[in-house]
Backbone as CSV, one residue per row, in Angstrom:
resi,resn,N_x,N_y,N_z,CA_x,CA_y,CA_z,C_x,C_y,C_z
1,MET,38.274,2.025,64.377,37.263,2.996,63.939,35.869,2.409,64.133
2,ARG,34.921,3.236,64.516,33.551,2.780,64.691,32.927,2.376,63.358
3,LEU,31.858,1.611,63.444,31.143,1.158,62.260,30.723,2.348,61.393
4,GLN,31.124,2.299,60.118,30.828,3.380,59.180,29.883,2.957,58.051
5,ARG,29.862,1.672,57.750,29.031,1.152,56.654,28.334,-0.115,57.135
6,LEU,27.059,-0.241,56.807,26.314,-1.437,57.169,25.566,-1.931,55.939
7,ILE,25.880,-3.141,55.510,25.277,-3.747,54.328,24.162,-4.680,54.797
8,LEU,22.943,-4.406,54.372,21.780,-5.184,54.780,21.342,-6.066,53.615
9,ILE,21.302,-7.368,53.838,21.024,-8.333,52.777,19.842,-9.205,53.170
10,ARG,18.803,-9.196,52.358,17.689,-10.100,52.619,18.046,-11.496,52.118
11,HIS,17.598,-12.507,52.829,17.848,-13.889,52.417,17.257,-14.162,51.040
12,GLY,17.766,-15.195,50.378,17.223,-15.607,49.097,15.823,-16.182,49.255
13,GLU,15.165,-16.381,48.127,13.808,-16.925,48.166,13.785,-18.249,48.916
14,SER,12.800,-18.406,49.804,12.659,-19.649,50.562,11.487,-20.459,50.033
15,VAL,11.433,-21.737,50.410,10.272,-22.544,50.034,9.024,-22.006,50.713
16,GLY,9.211,-21.315,51.845,8.095,-20.686,52.523,7.539,-19.512,51.737
17,ASN,8.427,-18.727,51.120,7.969,-17.634,50.258,7.058,-18.186,49.164
18,GLU,7.483,-19.266,48.534,6.701,-19.863,47.450,5.347,-20.359,47.949
19,ALA,5.377,-21.092,49.073,4.149,-21.671,49.613,3.170,-20.599,50.057
20,ALA,3.679,-19.553,50.697,2.810,-18.491,51.199,2.155,-17.727,50.056
21,SER,2.933,-17.402,49.028,2.365,-16.676,47.893,1.311,-17.508,47.174
22,ALA,1.572,-18.818,47.027,0.617,-19.702,46.367,-0.672,-19.806,47.170
23,ALA,-0.553,-19.915,48.492,-1.741,-20.036,49.341,-2.558,-18.753,49.317
24,GLU,-1.885,-17.622,49.353,-2.592,-16.334,49.310,-3.348,-16.189,47.988
25,PHE,-2.681,-16.544,46.896,-3.288,-16.422,45.575,-4.491,-17.348,45.436
26,SER,-4.406,-18.545,46.034,-5.478,-19.538,45.910,-6.629,-19.298,46.870
27,GLY,-6.453,-18.377,47.797,-7.510,-18.104,48.751,-7.547,-19.065,49.919
28,ASP,-6.480,-19.829,50.115,-6.414,-20.762,51.236,-6.276,-20.014,52.555
29,GLU,-6.752,-20.620,53.619,-6.622,-20.006,54.935,-5.279,-20.317,55.591
30,VAL,-4.757,-21.511,55.317,-3.527,-21.970,55.972,-2.467,-22.266,54.929
31,ILE,-1.231,-21.932,55.249,-0.097,-22.213,54.373,0.381,-23.633,54.644
32,ASP,0.426,-24.445,53.617,0.841,-25.845,53.744,2.360,-25.918,53.739
33,LEU,2.933,-25.892,54.917,4.389,-25.877,55.043,4.776,-26.763,56.224
34,PRO,5.621,-27.780,56.014,5.939,-28.727,57.084,6.995,-28.245,58.068
35,PHE,7.606,-27.088,57.796,8.711,-26.620,58.635,8.240,-25.605,59.669
36,ARG,8.917,-25.570,60.798,8.751,-24.417,61.662,9.513,-23.266,60.991
37,ASP,9.194,-22.049,61.368,9.761,-20.890,60.683,11.285,-20.900,60.684
38,ALA,11.874,-21.249,61.811,13.333,-21.212,61.931,14.029,-22.203,61.005
39,ASP,13.304,-23.227,60.558,13.919,-24.286,59.749,13.583,-24.200,58.266
40,THR,12.864,-23.169,57.850,12.462,-23.052,56.447,13.685,-22.800,55.555
41,PRO,13.954,-23.688,54.579,15.159,-23.544,53.750,14.934,-22.711,52.499
42,LEU,16.020,-22.437,51.808,15.952,-21.752,50.526,15.332,-22.653,49.465
43,SER,14.684,-22.037,48.500,14.224,-22.741,47.308,15.412,-22.851,46.348
44,PRO,15.299,-23.646,45.281,16.380,-23.679,44.286,16.689,-22.284,43.725
45,THR,15.666,-21.476,43.501,15.907,-20.104,43.046,16.655,-19.320,44.110
46,GLY,16.286,-19.512,45.373,16.963,-18.826,46.466,18.427,-19.213,46.583
47,GLU,18.736,-20.468,46.313,20.135,-20.913,46.350,20.946,-20.199,45.270
48,ALA,20.373,-20.092,44.068,21.060,-19.390,42.978,21.223,-17.912,43.307
49,GLN,20.208,-17.318,43.914,20.298,-15.910,44.320,21.414,-15.702,45.343
50,ALA,21.510,-16.613,46.298,22.534,-16.496,47.336,23.935,-16.553,46.739
51,GLU,24.140,-17.433,45.785,25.450,-17.536,45.141,25.762,-16.288,44.324
52,ALA,24.737,-15.711,43.705,24.935,-14.490,42.922,25.323,-13.309,43.805
53,LEU,25.001,-13.381,45.082,25.368,-12.315,46.011,26.882,-12.180,46.178
54,GLY,27.623,-13.231,45.862,29.074,-13.179,46.010,29.688,-12.013,45.264
55,ALA,29.201,-11.769,44.040,29.730,-10.658,43.240,29.432,-9.323,43.903
56,ALA,28.223,-9.189,44.480,27.860,-7.940,45.148,28.735,-7.694,46.369
57,LEU,29.037,-8.746,47.114,29.887,-8.592,48.297,31.285,-8.140,47.899
58,ARG,31.806,-8.714,46.832,33.141,-8.312,46.372,33.144,-6.840,45.950
59,GLU,32.112,-6.421,45.207,32.040,-5.028,44.746,31.926,-4.050,45.910
60,LEU,31.314,-4.487,46.986,31.137,-3.628,48.157,32.347,-3.664,49.095
61,GLY,33.348,-4.429,48.727,34.573,-4.459,49.525,34.479,-5.281,50.787
62,VAL,33.561,-6.240,50.824,33.465,-7.116,51.989,34.685,-8.033,52.014
63,GLY,35.385,-8.040,53.131,36.601,-8.847,53.254,36.676,-9.522,54.613
64,LEU,37.837,-10.070,54.915,38.007,-10.787,56.173,37.893,-9.872,57.386
65,GLU,38.109,-8.579,57.183,38.015,-7.644,58.304,36.587,-7.156,58.539
66,THR,35.672,-7.527,57.651,34.269,-7.113,57.783,33.579,-7.948,58.855
67,ALA,32.800,-7.292,59.690,31.976,-8.011,60.666,30.722,-8.517,59.942
68,VAL,30.443,-9.810,60.056,29.303,-10.399,59.355,28.389,-11.091,60.360
69,TRP,27.112,-10.701,60.332,26.118,-11.294,61.215,24.981,-11.875,60.383
70,THR,24.295,-12.858,60.961,23.142,-13.431,60.290,22.045,-13.748,61.298
71,SER,20.807,-13.679,60.824,19.698,-14.254,61.581,19.995,-15.739,61.770
72,PRO,19.580,-16.338,62.880,19.823,-17.773,63.067,18.882,-18.655,62.249
73,TYR,17.910,-18.064,61.561,16.967,-18.865,60.792,17.661,-19.458,59.564
74,ARG,17.265,-20.678,59.232,17.987,-21.466,58.228,18.138,-20.752,56.891
75,ARG,17.101,-20.098,56.413,17.175,-19.459,55.100,18.201,-18.328,55.072
76,ALA,18.364,-17.632,56.196,19.362,-16.565,56.272,20.764,-17.146,56.411
77,VAL,20.906,-18.185,57.233,22.215,-18.837,57.412,22.691,-19.425,56.088
78,GLN,21.792,-20.082,55.353,22.157,-20.639,54.050,22.575,-19.547,53.078
79,THR,21.849,-18.441,53.073,22.192,-17.338,52.174,23.579,-16.800,52.495
80,ALA,23.861,-16.590,53.764,25.165,-16.062,54.161,26.287,-17.024,53.766
81,ALA,26.107,-18.309,54.025,27.153,-19.287,53.728,27.446,-19.356,52.233
82,ARG,26.410,-19.404,51.414,26.598,-19.501,49.961,27.201,-18.211,49.400
83,ALA,26.742,-17.069,49.908,27.245,-15.795,49.404,28.709,-15.596,49.768
84,LEU,29.081,-15.901,50.998,30.472,-15.734,51.430,31.397,-16.686,50.676
85,GLU,30.937,-17.911,50.452,31.752,-18.862,49.682,31.937,-18.375,48.250
86,ALA,30.858,-17.865,47.642,30.947,-17.361,46.269,31.858,-16.146,46.173
87,ALA,31.951,-15.397,47.275,32.821,-14.218,47.291,34.269,-14.583,47.606
88,GLY,34.522,-15.872,47.850,35.879,-16.322,48.160,36.285,-16.038,49.587
89,LEU,35.314,-15.897,50.471,35.602,-15.599,51.877,35.295,-16.840,52.720
90,GLU,36.309,-17.561,53.096,36.136,-18.761,53.898,36.029,-18.367,55.363
91,ARG,34.845,-17.950,55.741,34.629,-17.498,57.109,33.156,-17.665,57.453
92,PRO,32.843,-17.938,58.706,31.438,-18.054,59.105,30.845,-16.693,59.436
93,ALA,29.547,-16.621,59.377,28.834,-15.442,59.855,28.384,-15.722,61.282
94,ALA,28.354,-14.711,62.113,27.942,-14.871,63.505,26.420,-14.799,63.595
95,ALA,25.785,-15.878,64.036,24.331,-15.891,64.179,23.931,-15.124,65.440
96,ASP,22.929,-14.264,65.301,22.455,-13.461,66.425,20.935,-13.531,66.453
97,GLU,20.388,-14.060,67.540,18.940,-14.265,67.618,18.158,-12.966,67.565
98,ARG,18.785,-11.833,67.840,18.083,-10.555,67.752,17.760,-10.176,66.314
99,LEU,18.375,-10.874,65.357,18.125,-10.606,63.940,17.072,-11.537,63.343
100,ARG,16.447,-12.367,64.192,15.419,-13.289,63.680,14.210,-12.499,63.180
101,ASP,13.387,-13.185,62.390,12.212,-12.516,61.831,11.187,-12.222,62.921
102,ARG,10.279,-11.320,62.620,9.208,-10.979,63.552,8.336,-12.196,63.819
103,GLU,7.955,-12.402,65.070,7.124,-13.534,65.455,5.655,-13.146,65.408
104,LEU,4.833,-14.008,64.804,3.433,-13.680,64.556,2.461,-14.348,65.522
105,GLY,2.945,-15.169,66.442,2.069,-15.764,67.436,0.954,-16.591,66.827
106,ILE,-0.291,-16.330,67.234,-1.415,-17.147,66.775,-1.715,-16.975,65.290
107,LEU,-1.142,-15.959,64.669,-1.395,-15.740,63.242,-0.387,-16.466,62.353
108,ASP,0.555,-17.166,62.979,1.589,-17.879,62.227,0.949,-18.910,61.293
109,HIS,1.458,-18.983,60.075,1.003,-19.920,59.046,-0.404,-19.629,58.527
110,LEU,-0.929,-18.430,58.786,-2.226,-18.059,58.237,-2.055,-17.028,57.132
111,THR,-2.867,-17.151,56.089,-2.930,-16.118,55.056,-3.870,-15.012,55.527
112,SER,-4.041,-13.977,54.721,-5.000,-12.925,55.070,-6.405,-13.499,55.167
113,HIS,-6.710,-14.497,54.318,-8.021,-15.142,54.349,-8.213,-15.879,55.675
114,GLY,-7.151,-16.534,56.133,-7.236,-17.268,57.389,-7.402,-16.358,58.588
115,VAL,-6.705,-15.230,58.577,-6.819,-14.282,59.690,-8.248,-13.744,59.768
116,LEU,-8.798,-13.348,58.629,-10.153,-12.796,58.621,-11.188,-13.830,59.046
117,ALA,-10.987,-15.088,58.637,-11.959,-16.130,58.942,-11.874,-16.600,60.393
118,ARG,-10.665,-16.672,60.933,-10.477,-17.292,62.249,-10.338,-16.295,63.391
119,TYR,-9.819,-15.101,63.073,-9.597,-14.107,64.123,-10.082,-12.720,63.679
120,PRO,-11.380,-12.589,63.412,-11.870,-11.278,62.956,-11.636,-10.170,63.981
121,SER,-11.660,-10.501,65.270,-11.424,-9.473,66.289,-9.993,-8.955,66.237
122,GLU,-9.044,-9.809,65.815,-7.652,-9.362,65.690,-7.498,-8.394,64.521
123,THR,-8.252,-8.623,63.463,-8.235,-7.686,62.338,-8.714,-6.313,62.789
124,GLU,-9.752,-6.289,63.605,-10.273,-5.026,64.115,-9.280,-4.362,65.073
125,ARG,-8.662,-5.169,65.930,-7.715,-4.610,66.896,-6.494,-4.044,66.193
126,ARG,-6.063,-4.724,65.150,-4.905,-4.249,64.387,-5.213,-2.950,63.662
127,ALA,-6.429,-2.853,63.125,-6.839,-1.625,62.445,-6.862,-0.451,63.425
128,HIS,-7.243,-0.722,64.665,-7.298,0.340,65.678,-5.895,0.761,66.125
129,LEU,-5.028,-0.213,66.394,-3.696,0.088,66.929,-2.717,0.548,65.858
130,GLY,-2.914,0.092,64.635,-1.962,0.392,63.565,-0.916,-0.692,63.453
131,LYS,-0.389,-0.855,62.263,0.544,-1.948,61.995,1.784,-1.909,62.879
132,PHE,2.305,-0.744,63.177,3.573,-0.640,63.893,3.461,-1.120,65.333
133,PHE,2.349,-0.815,65.980,2.204,-1.136,67.401,1.343,-2.370,67.677
134,TYR,0.707,-2.910,66.661,-0.136,-4.089,66.862,0.721,-5.304,67.175
135,ARG,0.397,-5.991,68.276,1.098,-7.210,68.680,0.102,-8.366,68.690
136,PRO,0.229,-9.331,67.758,-0.687,-10.473,67.784,-0.447,-11.301,69.041
137,PRO,-1.470,-11.914,69.607,-1.269,-12.737,70.801,-0.157,-13.765,70.595
138,GLY,0.817,-13.751,71.512,1.946,-14.669,71.412,3.026,-14.211,70.449
139,GLY,2.853,-13.052,69.830,3.813,-12.581,68.840,4.432,-11.243,69.206
140,GLU,4.959,-10.559,68.192,5.656,-9.284,68.384,5.061,-8.199,67.484
141,SER,5.134,-6.985,67.944,4.843,-5.831,67.100,6.136,-5.406,66.409
142,TRP,6.004,-4.513,65.434,7.207,-3.946,64.820,8.019,-3.192,65.869
143,ALA,7.329,-2.541,66.801,8.027,-1.813,67.859,8.830,-2.758,68.744
144,ASP,8.292,-3.946,69.015,9.029,-4.943,69.799,10.328,-5.333,69.100
145,VAL,10.248,-5.556,67.797,11.435,-5.942,67.037,12.466,-4.818,67.052
146,ALA,12.005,-3.588,66.939,12.921,-2.443,66.976,13.704,-2.403,68.281
147,LEU,13.070,-2.781,69.377,13.758,-2.774,70.672,14.930,-3.745,70.683
148,ARG,14.735,-4.960,70.158,15.862,-5.903,70.151,16.940,-5.487,69.150
149,LEU,16.537,-4.804,68.080,17.533,-4.329,67.119,18.363,-3.185,67.687
150,ARG,17.787,-2.371,68.551,18.578,-1.328,69.214,19.684,-1.962,70.059
151,SER,19.366,-3.063,70.716,20.372,-3.776,71.496,21.482,-4.309,70.597
152,PHE,21.095,-4.916,69.472,22.087,-5.430,68.523,22.991,-4.313,68.012
153,LEU,22.402,-3.187,67.635,23.180,-2.091,67.058,24.121,-1.456,68.072
154,THR,23.739,-1.434,69.321,24.635,-0.900,70.354,25.936,-1.694,70.386
155,GLU,25.827,-3.007,70.297,27.035,-3.846,70.279,27.779,-3.723,68.952
156,ALA,27.037,-3.729,67.857,27.676,-3.677,66.538,28.471,-2.395,66.350
157,ARG,27.914,-1.275,66.786,28.586,0.012,66.613,29.752,0.182,67.584
158,GLY,29.771,-0.626,68.631,30.861,-0.536,69.589,32.048,-1.413,69.253
159,GLY,31.963,-2.179,68.165,33.056,-3.054,67.762,34.145,-2.315,67.009
160,SER,35.111,-3.072,66.521,36.265,-2.472,65.842,36.117,-2.415,64.326
161,ALA,35.128,-3.130,63.768,34.984,-3.181,62.312,34.404,-1.879,61.763
162,GLU,34.923,-1.456,60.622,34.406,-0.260,59.954,33.210,-0.595,59.068
163,THR,33.197,-1.826,58.534,32.107,-2.283,57.671,31.473,-3.518,58.273
164,GLY,30.150,-3.566,58.255,29.417,-4.728,58.731,28.416,-5.184,57.689
165,ALA,28.095,-6.461,57.711,27.099,-7.021,56.804,26.116,-7.849,57.620
166,VAL,24.830,-7.680,57.328,23.769,-8.386,58.040,22.930,-9.160,57.031
167,PHE,22.796,-10.469,57.244,21.918,-11.313,56.443,20.665,-11.583,57.268
168,ALA,19.513,-11.095,56.800,18.320,-11.221,57.633,17.059,-11.190,56.777
169,HIS,15.999,-10.601,57.316,14.659,-10.652,56.757,14.180,-9.244,56.401
170,GLU,13.142,-9.168,55.580,12.732,-7.852,55.087,12.310,-6.916,56.217
171,ALA,11.524,-7.411,57.175,11.109,-6.552,58.277,12.313,-6.061,59.072
172,ILE,13.322,-6.904,59.224,14.541,-6.519,59.950,15.261,-5.393,59.207
173,ILE,15.326,-5.488,57.898,15.985,-4.446,57.104,15.270,-3.113,57.269
174,HIS,13.946,-3.116,57.168,13.196,-1.870,57.335,13.399,-1.286,58.733
175,LEU,13.420,-2.149,59.747,13.515,-1.660,61.115,14.931,-1.251,61.505
176,LEU,15.941,-1.836,60.895,17.302,-1.334,61.099,17.421,0.069,60.521
177,ARG,16.800,0.296,59.369,16.794,1.640,58.805,16.010,2.592,59.714
178,TYR,14.904,2.116,60.253,14.095,2.920,61.177,14.939,3.426,62.344
179,VAL,15.738,2.539,62.936,16.555,2.917,64.083,17.705,3.827,63.665
180,LEU,18.464,3.412,62.641,19.668,4.160,62.272,19.359,5.497,61.608
181,GLU,18.339,5.551,60.797,18.023,6.792,60.083,17.078,7.704,60.860
182,GLY,16.676,7.259,62.045,15.847,8.119,62.884,14.440,8.322,62.366
183,TRP,13.883,7.301,61.729,12.537,7.406,61.180,11.484,7.379,62.275
184,ASP,10.253,7.760,61.898,9.121,7.548,62.781,8.253,6.417,62.231
185,GLU,7.174,6.151,62.925,6.275,5.052,62.558,5.813,5.156,61.108
186,HIS,5.447,6.342,60.682,4.880,6.518,59.345,5.943,6.335,58.259
187,GLN,7.157,6.770,58.534,8.224,6.638,57.542,8.594,5.181,57.298
188,VAL,8.669,4.388,58.343,9.066,2.993,58.151,7.956,2.206,57.449
189,LEU,6.703,2.504,57.748,5.614,1.806,57.064,5.527,2.220,55.593
190,ALA,5.836,3.485,55.316,5.863,3.930,53.923,6.982,3.243,53.155
191,ALA,8.138,3.076,53.814,9.270,2.421,53.162,8.954,0.969,52.844
192,ALA,8.175,0.324,53.697,7.810,-1.069,53.445,7.051,-1.228,52.141
193,VAL,6.348,-0.156,51.734,5.595,-0.170,50.474,6.430,0.379,49.326
194,GLU,7.072,1.506,49.557,7.744,2.245,48.483,9.179,1.789,48.217
195,ALA,9.831,1.179,49.205,11.223,0.760,49.055,11.403,-0.651,49.582
196,PRO,10.758,-1.636,48.946,10.833,-3.016,49.441,12.226,-3.607,49.281
197,ALA,12.441,-4.707,49.988,13.719,-5.438,49.894,13.445,-6.796,49.263
198,PRO,13.656,-6.937,47.955,13.445,-8.237,47.310,14.391,-9.297,47.878
199,ASN,14.112,-10.541,47.556,15.008,-11.612,47.977,16.420,-11.370,47.459
200,ALA,17.424,-11.600,48.327,18.835,-11.456,47.980,19.191,-10.046,47.514
201,SER,18.431,-9.066,47.970,18.737,-7.676,47.626,19.742,-7.092,48.610
202,VAL,20.363,-5.989,48.194,21.374,-5.307,49.004,20.924,-3.880,49.280
203,THR,20.989,-3.484,50.534,20.755,-2.103,50.960,21.995,-1.640,51.720
204,LEU,22.529,-0.496,51.363,23.762,-0.006,51.978,23.489,1.267,52.773
205,LEU,23.791,1.219,54.058,23.683,2.391,54.919,25.084,2.895,55.248
206,GLU,25.251,4.220,55.204,26.550,4.811,55.489,26.416,5.923,56.525
207,ARG,27.412,6.022,57.368,27.418,7.016,58.441,28.132,8.273,57.963
208,GLY,27.453,9.406,58.048,28.022,10.664,57.595,28.964,11.285,58.614
209,ALA,29.546,12.405,58.229,30.540,13.077,59.072,29.964,13.507,60.413
210,GLU,28.693,13.820,60.447,28.071,14.272,61.683,27.442,13.132,62.476
211,GLY,27.690,11.899,62.020,27.183,10.742,62.748,25.808,10.273,62.344
212,THR,25.202,10.939,61.367,23.887,10.522,60.905,24.022,9.437,59.831
213,TRP,23.047,8.556,59.789,23.067,7.446,58.830,22.070,7.703,57.706
214,SER,22.423,7.275,56.497,21.512,7.377,55.358,21.800,6.238,54.396
215,ALA,20.805,5.899,53.588,20.942,4.801,52.631,21.406,5.337,51.279
216,SER,22.491,4.769,50.771,22.972,5.132,49.441,22.535,4.109,48.396
217,VAL,22.170,2.919,48.839,21.649,1.857,47.959,20.466,1.229,48.688
218,VAL,19.365,0.999,47.972,18.169,0.422,48.593,17.614,-0.691,47.719
219,GLY,17.528,-1.892,48.262,16.883,-3.010,47.582,17.464,-3.350,46.233
220,ASP,18.768,-3.236,46.087,19.411,-3.455,44.786,19.509,-4.942,44.445
221,VAL,19.101,-5.311,43.235,19.214,-6.693,42.759,19.938,-6.757,41.414
222,SER,20.721,-5.726,41.095,21.430,-5.703,39.811,22.397,-6.881,39.681
223,HIS,22.940,-7.357,40.812,23.856,-8.501,40.771,23.145,-9.776,40.317
224,LEU,21.843,-9.873,40.587,21.083,-11.030,40.125,20.873,-10.961,38.618
225,ARG,20.441,-9.812,38.157,20.192,-9.657,36.716,21.476,-9.832,35.911
226,ALA,22.591,-9.346,36.447,23.867,-9.451,35.737,24.279,-10.899,35.533
227,GLN,23.812,-11.778,36.410,24.188,-13.191,36.319,23.041,-14.077,35.825
228,GLY,21.988,-13.431,35.342,20.874,-14.189,34.770,20.060,-14.952,35.797
229,VAL,20.051,-14.474,37.044,19.291,-15.126,38.103,17.993,-14.371,38.326
230,GLU,16.913,-15.094,38.485,15.602,-14.479,38.672,15.562,-13.644,39.948
231,ALA,15.003,-12.443,39.843,14.773,-11.602,41.013,13.332,-11.808,41.472
232,THR,13.131,-12.023,42.765,11.796,-12.306,43.291,11.462,-11.360,44.432
233,LEU,10.199,-10.967,44.489,9.697,-10.139,45.580,8.353,-10.695,46.004
234,HIS,8.344,-11.379,47.136,7.097,-11.908,47.682,6.535,-10.853,48.614
235,ALA,5.483,-10.203,48.162,5.000,-9.009,48.838,4.338,-9.274,50.175
236,GLY,3.919,-10.502,50.437,3.363,-10.806,51.741,1.855,-10.716,51.789
237,ARG,1.321,-10.873,52.983,-0.119,-10.883,53.180,-0.674,-9.471,53.026
238,PRO,-1.624,-9.251,52.136,-2.208,-7.909,52.011,-2.958,-7.551,53.280
239,ASP,-2.828,-6.304,53.692,-3.499,-5.852,54.901,-4.973,-5.589,54.647
240,PRO,-5.803,-5.758,55.671,-7.197,-5.324,55.530,-7.220,-3.825,55.239
241,ARG,-8.201,-3.396,54.468,-8.283,-1.969,54.152,-8.847,-1.198,55.340
242,VAL,-8.170,-0.110,55.639,-8.589,0.743,56.740,-8.944,2.113,56.164
243,ASP,-10.185,2.541,56.364,-10.645,3.819,55.802,-10.413,3.873,54.294
244,GLY,-10.556,2.716,53.643,-10.477,2.681,52.192,-9.073,2.643,51.631
245,ALA,-8.044,2.634,52.492,-6.666,2.657,51.991,-5.937,1.406,52.435
246,ALA,-5.226,0.772,51.524,-4.457,-0.425,51.861,-3.146,-0.020,52.501
247,GLU,-2.787,-0.693,53.594,-1.516,-0.437,54.255,-0.417,-1.277,53.607
248,ALA,0.775,-1.171,54.171,1.897,-1.965,53.683,1.631,-3.443,53.872
249,GLY,2.186,-4.283,53.000,2.015,-5.729,53.084,2.549,-6.293,54.382
250,GLU,1.853,-7.274,54.933,2.252,-7.882,56.198,2.909,-9.223,55.941
251,GLU,3.696,-9.676,56.888,4.323,-10.975,56.764,3.266,-12.073,56.744
252,VAL,3.513,-13.128,55.990,2.639,-14.294,56.009,3.403,-15.430,56.642
253,SER,2.989,-15.848,57.807,3.592,-16.970,58.496,5.106,-16.877,58.555
254,HIS,5.615,-15.671,58.658,7.048,-15.415,58.695,7.749,-15.729,57.385
255,VAL,7.036,-16.126,56.372,7.736,-16.642,55.206,7.463,-15.887,53.925
256,SER,6.558,-14.947,53.914,6.264,-14.272,52.662,6.884,-12.889,52.558
257,ALA,7.049,-12.217,53.648,7.715,-10.920,53.590,8.560,-10.778,54.835
258,GLU,9.535,-11.645,54.997,10.322,-11.659,56.221,11.309,-10.511,56.234
């Protein structure tokens, strides 16, 4: 049977999430982080969140027949490994580079203060193009990421598993919904604000009788609260105001709203 259910799981809190939020709050231009994005590990809170995910996976019926994929980035791989072990599933997740976080190019490791101070022309260009289509030099736009996710979904939907689980980043979760639910640019950007994906949260997409996809669960963290684990939401770099209105939060160095 074709894929009928897709469970989208954001990685647990990373040390990058902590560093990025602290730098943004302090007004620093650069995030003090010694890791490249792909190697950023979970924080102690993120490790506890990942283990708490085991209960959620069991409740959702994730088993040995479920197809499980993960971003190749360390924080997502760690989350998948800890969650699957906690769920009693001794199996690896398949790493797929198409599920990696959005690449920010020259804006990597900069806070909103750093972007405004060092690349004011990029702030203007982004305001003109809009968040969805803006591509920082050396990086990707949201539209670019959607293209690689369409490739991933073509393979995922062509497999034999009825249920799939994806461990990835917040932007990936929003853009998978964008592709599967048939959203437009405005809907996905609104969801980034109105329906965020906290760390170690679960979003469940289900395929209806007519082949359309819809979300029955969005950004759920009840499994964390049930086990006394802190729920965290690192909102990311605030966008420059355009025409007096703040847009959805942007990623900070790949680590604040991945």
